[in-house]
N, C-alpha and C positions, 0 to 999 in steps of 0.2 A: 513648264510652268507653265507659259504665257500666250504656248496655244500645241494644245489638241487634236490629234485624231480622235475619232470620232472611233475605229478600231482601241482604240485608250482612255475609254470613256466607259462607266454603265451609270444603273441608274441611282446608285449612293455617290454619285458625283454632282450630287444640284449643286451645290454649294458654290463646284468651280465652274462649272457648264451652263447656267440654270436647268430647268424641269427639262426647256425642249431640246438644248443641247445632252443633257444625260441621255433622254432617252431615246434617241438617236446613237447616240454610243452603245444604249442599253440591245435598243434592235440588232444594228450590227452585229455584236459579239453574237447573239441568238442569230448569227446566219441570218436573219431576216433580209429580205432586199431592199436596201435604201440608197437612194442616190449621193454616192460618195463626198466626204466634206473631210472642214477639221473646224474645230473650235477655241474662240480668240476671247482668251475664259476670263472672267472676273479678276482675277488678280492683273490682267495686261489692263483691264479697267482702273485700277487702284492704283498702279506703278505710272499709268500714264495720268493719270489726277496730281500725284503727289509729285511725281517730276516739275508735270505742267505747274506747278503749284498754285494750284486754282482753286483749290481745296475750302480753304476759308473762306475765301471770296463769295463762291456758294456755298456756302449756306449759313453766311449772316446775310446772305438774299431768301434763300429761305428764315432762317428766323423770325425775318421779316412783314414777313405774309398773311396776312388776313385773308383765307382761304373761300370766304363767303361775300368778296368783293372782288367780282370775278375780273374784270378790266384788272386791275390791281397782280391778279391771278394769271391772267395771261402776260401783263407783264415782262413780270419774273421771270416768267420763262422762257419769254424771246431771249430774255439778256441772258439768262445762264447757257441756251444753247447756244447762242452767240460768243459766247467765251469761252463755251467748248471745240466748236466748230470753228474758232479762230486761231486755237494754241494748237503748238509740232506736236506732232509724237516722237517721244525719243526714237531714235535713228535705231538702234538697238530692238527695239519690237516692232518698226515699218519691215527690219533686214527676217523678222522673222514670218512677218504677213509673207514679205513676197515669194524667200524660201516656199512656204506649206500652200502659198496659190500656183507656184509654178510646177511646186508637184502634182496635185490634181490636175492639170495638164496635160503633163505627160502621161499623167494614169491610164487617161480617158482619152487620150488621140487627139487633143486639138488644142489649138494653140490660140492664147483666153480668151476662156470658154468662159461660157455665161454660167456666173451663180445667182445667188438666192440668199443675198445676207437679208438674216431675221432675226430679232433681241431675243434674246432667252435673260430676261433677269430671274436674280433671285438673293436672299434675305440672307444676311447674319447669321446667325444665334434662330435663324425661322425658316429651313431650309420645305416649310413646307406653305410658307405665302405665297399663292397667288397669284399673280401679275401680267394673264392674260389678256391680250390685248388693247394694252396702255401702251409698248410699244412700238416701234415702227419693223416695217419689215419693206424691202430694197427686191423689187426684183430682173432681172434680167440683169446684171451687173457684170464689165467684160474687161480683161486686163488689172495688171497688177497696180495701177494706180487710183483706177480709180472704187477697187476693194480695198484699199482704205481711205480712199474718202466718203463709206459709206458706213464704213465701221466706227468714221465717226462720228455720223449721223447718226447711229445705230444708239451708240454711246449719248449724244446729246437728248435723243428721244426720252431718256430714263428722266429727261424734266420737261416732256409734256403736259400743262396745263390739269386733265386728266391724271399723270399716273401722282406728281402731287396731292391734288386733291385726297386720290384712294387713299394717299399710305397716312395723308392728318385724319384720316373718317378712321381709319383700321389703327392710329396713332401707333405707327411703323419709324423706326429713329430716318430717316431720310440717311446715313452717314453709314445706318449699314446697310443700307440699300445698293448692292452692284449687279454689272450687267454682262452679263458672258453675247458674245456678237455669234450665229452660227454661220459658216461658210457655206454652200454646199449645190452639187454639182442641178441643174435645170434641170426638172421635166421638161422634156415638152412634150406632152400632156397629147394626145387623141381623148382622150377620155378623163373625169376627172371622177371626187366624189370621195363621202363620208362612210364607214359602215360602223354603227355600233352592235360590241362582240355580242349583249344582250339585246332586249328590250329597253329601254329606259326608262321604260311608265315601269312595267311591272315587274322587269328581272328572269321574265322568261327563256330560254335560252333560244331563239330567234336572234339568226342576225337581220339587221336592217340597215340596210344598203340606202342611199343615194347616188347617183348619177348622171351627168352632162359631158354634153363635145365638149371637148377644150381643153382648158384648164382648171385647174379646181377651183377661180376663185368667184366665178359664178352662180355656184354652189355653196360655200362657204356665206357671201356678202348677201346671199340672198337675192344676185337678179334675176339668177334665173326659177323656173316653179320644175326641178330635179325627177326623172324617174325616179321609184317607189319600189323597194325588193324586199322579202320575206325567206328567207329558208331556215328549214329548224336543221338547228346542229344537228340534230339525234343522228338523220337519217340523209344529210345536204338533199331534203327533196322543198324544193321551187314552192312553199305554198302562196304566193303570195307579187301581181308581174303590174307596177302601173304606169303606165306612158306618157307621161305628158308633152304640152305642149313646148317644145322648147325653145324660147324666142329669138336668143343669144344668145354666145359666147366670145371666152376674153382666146384670143389668140397671139400669134406673132407676126408681126410687122418685117420688111425688110432686112429692117436694121437691128432686131431681137427687140425691140420692145412690146411686151402686153401692152395685147389694144382690143377693145372688144366690139363685133364683129354682128351681123341681122347672121343669126342661122340659113344654109342654103336650104330651101324652104322643103326640096325631098326630104329633110334628114329634121326637119323638127319634130315629127310624128312621128319620127322611124325611135325604132328599142335602143337604149343606149349598150347593155349588154347582155350579151348571149348566155344559157342555161353554163353552158362549159366556165364564161369569168366569174358567172359568179359563183361556183366554185369553189372555181379557183381559189375569188377575193374571201367566200366562210373558211377555207381552211387555213388562207394565214390567219383570219381571224383566234381561230378557235387552237394556231400557234402559239399567237402572242397575250390565248386573255390565260393559257392550258403554263408562261411563262415567265408569266407576274403574278399570277394568280387571282389578278379581277378583269371583273368586265373592264372590256377596252373601250374611248373612243375615238377614230381613226381618220385621217384623209392619204387617201391613198391612188395613185395615176397607172395609167397606161401609156405605154409609149411602146409603138410599133409591138402588140403583141407583149413587150414585157409587164408587169405587175410590180410596180414598187410599194413602201409605203414609205408616206413624208414626213406625218409623225402621228406620238400613238403618245393620248392620256388617262388619266383611273376615269372613271362614269364617274361623277359629282353627287347626279341629279337622281341617283336611283330611284323608282319609285319600289312603292310596296305591292307587292302583289296580291295579298288579299284585301286591302284599302280596295284594289280595282275594280275585286273580280266581279261588284254590280257590275259594268258595263260591258264586259265579257264583250270586248272589240276584239278581242285576239280567237273567235270562236263567229264572227260576221263574214259576210262577202268580200269580196275585195272591192280597197278602195277605188274609189272612182270621182275621186275629188278631192284635193284638201287646200284645208283654208286657216284658216288663226281659228284657236276653241275660243267662242265669247260670252257663251251661259250655258254652263256644262249641266248634266248630264243627256239621255239617249232618249232619242222619237222615229218612231217610223211611222211612215204613210207614204199616201199617192203623188207623188211630184207633179206640182204645178208650178206651169215656169208662168211668171210676171212679166209683158217689159210695156203697159201702161194703163194707167191704174182703172179704166174700163172694163179688165177684164182680172176686177179683186173678184167679182162673183163665182170666179170660177170655185174658189177655194171653202170649202167644207169643214164641217167638224173632221180633227185628228187628219188632212192635206201634209203633206209638207211645204210651203210656198218659198220657190226660190227666183227669186230677181236681182237686177242688176245691184240695189240700195235701197232699201226701204223707206218712206218718207213719213210723216205725220196722220196724212188721211188714211195710208196704207191699217194703222191699229186696230180698226174694226174686223177686219181680214188677219191682220198676228194673231185675234186673238182667237179665233176658227183653227188656225195649221196646230200642228201636234208640233211644229220645228221653222227654223228661219235658215237658209242657206244661201250669202248672195257674193256675187261675185267683186266687192267694191268690200273700203270699208276695215275699221282697226279697231279694237277692241273698247270703245270711244265712244262708236259711230252710232247713229239711232239705233240699226237695229240693233246691235248693243245693248243699250241700253232698258229698249222698249225687251228687245226681250228674257231679259235679269230679272226683271219687274215681272213680270210674265209668268214667270218657271218657265220658260221652253226653252228647251236647245237649241242652236244658235248655232253657225259656223261663216264666218264671213270671209274675206279675201280670198275666195280661191281664182279670181280669177276669170272662170270658163265655165262657171255651176250650168248659167245661163244655156251653155251650147254645149255641154258637157250631156248634163243628167237627161234624159227621155222624157216627155210630157205622160205623166199616165201609169209611169212605172212605180217601181215597191222599192223606199232607199232605207237608212237605217244609218244614222245623224250621232254623232260620238260630241256633244258641246263641248267638251271639258277637250278632248283631243284634235279637234280641229277636223276629223276625220266625215268623208261623206262612205257607207257602205254597199254596197251592190244588193237588193232583196228586205224583207220584212222581217223585222228581229221576233223573237215571241216574250223575249224580257221586258220586249217597250215599255208595261206598267208599270212592271214592278222597280223599275230604273228612275223611271219619272219620275211617279212619289215620290222614289226617297230620296232623288234633287229637288225637289217640288217642299220638302218637309222644312221647316224652317223651327225651329225651340228659342223661344224665348230663355233666355240667360236671368237669374237671379242676381247679380251682381251690382250692385251700388256706387257708382263716381259722381267723381267730382266732375269731370269732364261731363258733360253733355254728347248720347250720341242720338244721334235724330237718323229719315228718315228720307229717301229723296222718292218723293210720289209725283207718277205725271198720267197717272187717270183714274178715276172716283175707284172704278172695283177693286183698284193693286192696294185702298186706305185698309179696310178691315182686315187685308195682309203683314201691312205691314206694322201697324198698333197692334195687329197680336205680338210681334218679337218683342215688345216691351219699350221701344226706342221711346226718345225722350219731346219726342217731335217731329213735325217735318223742317225737315232746314231745306227743301226746292220742291217746293209744289209748281212740275212747269205749268206754265197758261196756255203753251199751242196743242193739247192734247184733249184739252176742255172748253176749249175755245171751236175748232174746229168738229166737233161732233156731228156739227151739221149737217157736214158737207158747204156749207157757203159762205164766201169771204167777209170775214166783219165787212168790212168796207161796204159790204152792201145791202147787206144787214141796214144802216145809217144810209145810205143813196137810196134806198128803199122806205126808208121812212117809219123802218122798226129798231130801232135802237133800242126800244124797251125790253124786247125778244130774244136782242141781245144779251140785253142784261142780264135776263132771268136765264140765260142759257149758263151765262157763263157761274151767274149765286148758285146755283141748283148744282151743279156740278162740285163748285166750292167746297157747300153748304157738308155733302156726299165726307169730303174729308176731315170735316174742321169737323163734324158730329164724329169722328170713327177715332179723333185724337183728343178731343173736348177735356177738361183744359188748356192738357198740351199744344205750346204756341206749334201755329205750321204759320209757317214763312210762302209767300204768293208774287212771284217773278212775273212779275208783268209778261206782256208778248215780246219774245225773239223772236218769231221765225225768219228764215233767209226768203229768199223771193221765191228763191227754186220748189219750194213747199207750198208758198202760195199759190201758184201758180194753175197749180189741179184744177182748182174748188171752184166751184159754184160762182159766177163773179173774179175770176183769175184773171181774165184775160188777158186784163191790161194791166200785170203786171209785169215789172223789167226787167227784160232778158241779160242779166249781169254774169260777167266771165267767171266771174268768182267770189259768191253769193257769202263765201262766209266772211270775205272781208267787205261785203255789199252794206246794203240798204237792210238792217236788220236789227232788232235792239230798242233802246232809247235813244237814237235818234231817228228811228224810221217813227218812230209814234210822237215828238216833239213834231216831226212833217204832217202828222196825223192826227192830232190834236185828237180827236172827236173820238180816238177805239178807246185812246187812252185810259180818256172823262168815262168810258163809259164799264172801266176793267176798274176804278178808281168808285163808280157808283157801286158796282155788282158789290163789291167787300164794303162799302157804304153800308146795301142795305142785308148785313148778315152781321154786321156788329148791332146794328140795331132789331137784331132778332137773336141779338146775345154772344152773340158768336165773337167777343171779344179776345179773342185765343189770336182772328189772324190776324200777321205783320204785311205790310207790303214792303215790294223790293224792287230794284229797278235792273236789269240789265244792260252791260256792253256802256258803261259808261266809259270817256276819256276824256271830262272837263265838267269840274266841279260846277258849272252854272245850267251844264244839262241837269247836275243835280237840282236845283235851284228854280229850273223853271217848271219841274214835274213832281214836287214841289207848290207850285204857285196854283199849275190846272188842280191840286186833288182842292186846293184852298176854296177852285172856284165851283166847284160839287158841293161843298161847304162839311168837308171831310179834311180838319185840322189834321196834318205830319206833329209828327209830337203825343200832341193833344189830346184827338181822336184815336189815334194808331201809331204803333209802333211803323216810323220808317227808315228801309235801310238800303244798301247798293250790292249789288255783284263786286266784286272785285275778279276779272276777266281781263284786260289791256294791260299790260306792264306800263304807261301812261298813268291808271289810279291807284297804280302802288306805289309807283313812287311821289307822285302829290295824294300820299292819306292822308297827309297833317292838316292837307287843304280841307279837302272831301270834311276831316272831324272838323274844325271851322263853323262850315256851313251846317254843319248838325244835319248826322245818322247818330241813328237807332245801334243802329248792327251793320255787319259787312258778312257775306258770306262770299271765300275763294273759288271759283270756278274754275278749278285748274287746269280741266280741260280745253276750256281756248284759253287757258293765259300759258297753256304750253304750247299752242301753237302759234302763240304769239311774239314770245318769245323768242321760237323757235324756225320761224319760218319752215312752220311744217303744219300741211292739211291733214287733221284728222282724219277724214275722210277719205283718204289718199294710199293706199296699197300699197304703190310704188317709194312712198318715203314714212312709210310707219318703223321702220327699223330705227329710224333718226329718233322718237317722238321718246320723250322723257320725259315723266315729273321730275325725276331726280337727273334734273341739268344741276347745276350749280348754280346756275345764271333764275331760270324757276326757285329756285327752296330760297332761294337768300332775296328774292320779290315775295315770295308766301311770309316768310320768316319778321321782314321789316314791316311787311301789313299785321301781321299777329301784332308785333311788342307793339306798335304803334296804337293799336288801340287796345292793348290791355295798361297802355301807361296814361292814354285816355278817359276809361270807364266804360270801349264802346265793346259789346260783346263779338267775339268774332268765332263764325264757323267754318268749315271748308264743305264743298258736296260736290267738288267734284272724280274723278276715279282714283288719283292720289287717298282722300277717302278714306276708300277701301284696300288700303296697302300696309299692309301690322308695322313695318318698317319705317314708313313714313309720320304714320297716327304717329309713332312714339315719339319722332323727332317737335310734330306738333304742340303733343301734351307738356313737351320737355319748353317750344318759345311763347309756354301761356292762354294756347285755343280756348274756348269759350264754352265749344261746341263739334263733334264730325258728325257729317249725314251720308247717308251709307247708300249702299244698296242695299237691299233689303237681306239678300241671301245673304248677307255679308257682317249684318247686323252682331249678333251673338258675337262670331269671333272681334271686331269691332272692340265693343264692353270688355271683353280677353285681354283684348291689347292695351286697350285704355286705362283698366286699371293696374294692367304688369308695369303701363309706363309712369303711373301716380305711385306707385312702389315705391319705385327706382327712386324716383326723387327725393317722399319723404327717407328711404332710408339714406339717401345719398347726404342730406343736410343735416340728419341724426350724425354722421360719421365724422364730419365734418367739425359737430359740439364735443361732439371726444376728442376730436382733438387738441 
């Protein structure tokens, strides 16, 4: 009852062994090669909690938690884990665990064999609930004393802060969520990876296999770009082999501990899986899918030429083949590079590799621009390109944002596109799946046209839905969506179209020319949206984006420009540039474009807001009286001190969640190595967002959001619930965001009506 061998379990035993343990039992019973092991059941965990007498203590701590108070949540989680780790395990239970571990050692012929200890959570009355990735896993544990110690740590991990938050969000009762623990012989893999038994995007009967050297941690964690293989299951034909530069691997040190090391130079670009191994894997995938009766997501390992399956679970994210038929990815050539899908659609063209700003003239209409990372001064060339591919960046980087606005397919974070793709070769890129294929596809025009089409949605919402705009050319398309205005008009691209540093205009006595450049470009956007509001954000360009401009040779070279001299802090140091911006907006107001508001970026102190308003007054343009004056909230300090900003006086606030997330989590959003840690949904980020919205609502200050989070439907639902005034999203997401806003508003009305009836 308290401990079960894999052979004693099946997929129907989720309530006993959790999803992981139940599936390992099912695979074992089906004759699939699985490293042997046993499960310390959910009942054992319940027995421990009851006998230790700590249930009530734990539940009382949980009852008092405000999950939106990140610090309190973390403190409560640590307290509960301490209680569990310090509580004694009943002697009867430790005897069972020692007995099963020693029997496992005898079975594999090793003293104190290394095992993996994996959490396998489950929920009473909710066997289908998923708790994947929330609890801990421990590798290379040996000896019965260590096994018992780490089983207790697995139990404690049921109360990690992320797990508590998830259960609260999903309305799962903490008292009904239990945890089983899998104890399994370590597979000391020579090569390992992941296999989907069907194409997870289209459902096609093609095995998609990724593999790398050493243990599977490198593939699952994203530390390495693995080899990618596709095998047609009908005839076991290998239809695609993509060999990646595998720079790191996980292996065991002399003490048996898993460590990350560099892959030997001769193996970095060596193919991991032979044709025979691919067919062996595919055949195993067929067996597993046939046994379960549904497509499966599996983890595998080869140890001394022996294939083992380490995990299997149903694929829960299957796409619709009909919906994806327009991109026809399965009919294209070999995958040359892989990255993040940043802007949807298909594009074909000739590769032009840009390693220096002086090479931009190489880009002709219809070419595919391949570069390390785009900068604002590349925008004119980006407009000419049919597609963009970068080595670096995530879905909120410059290349992603601009490509989405322009309706250009884009793949970012490939790592090596500039060295892998050949100059003047023909390629096709899939901006949805993040793939670049060999050869030019004839479906380019049709697919791109579909991707670029945006239809206005005839839905009325109280919460306004606005557009983010970066360049005048995008304004007409954005306005055609029916957007309620522009929540973010980025200055950088408007000001830099001349290719001249704004400081040089002033140094050369050409201030009026700079003012006209800004005013003329902003007018195009204001015209397209008039009388709908347009919020103009003053200059916020990091120094590395200015350095290539004429006159930019004196820009400082900062170690981390994202944390450096940018936003309002720079503009207060160079007030003449900021005054030119104020004069440009004043000029437009005098021409009748009173729908333009001014918003300052990256403020960390209300004193900065005061100084900015004083400079605006100096040019004869009074904040609040002549023009609506607001600010971005992109720094945690601004969100925490929003009350003080409101006292200083603001007409509106816009949450810049891209920067707010990176500054809260210490994650550079342009760095693909840490992209996996970047999430606007982190409890700390969401708490700052909620605080800002609620404080603004109380004070009657309009509050919007203009970061990437404004395009994510389930986040938008929360924003509406918090009381946000408007949501500003990318042009291609406006119709969907409006539908989401409408549903969220209807839900609030319905919930209120139900409460009245009660």
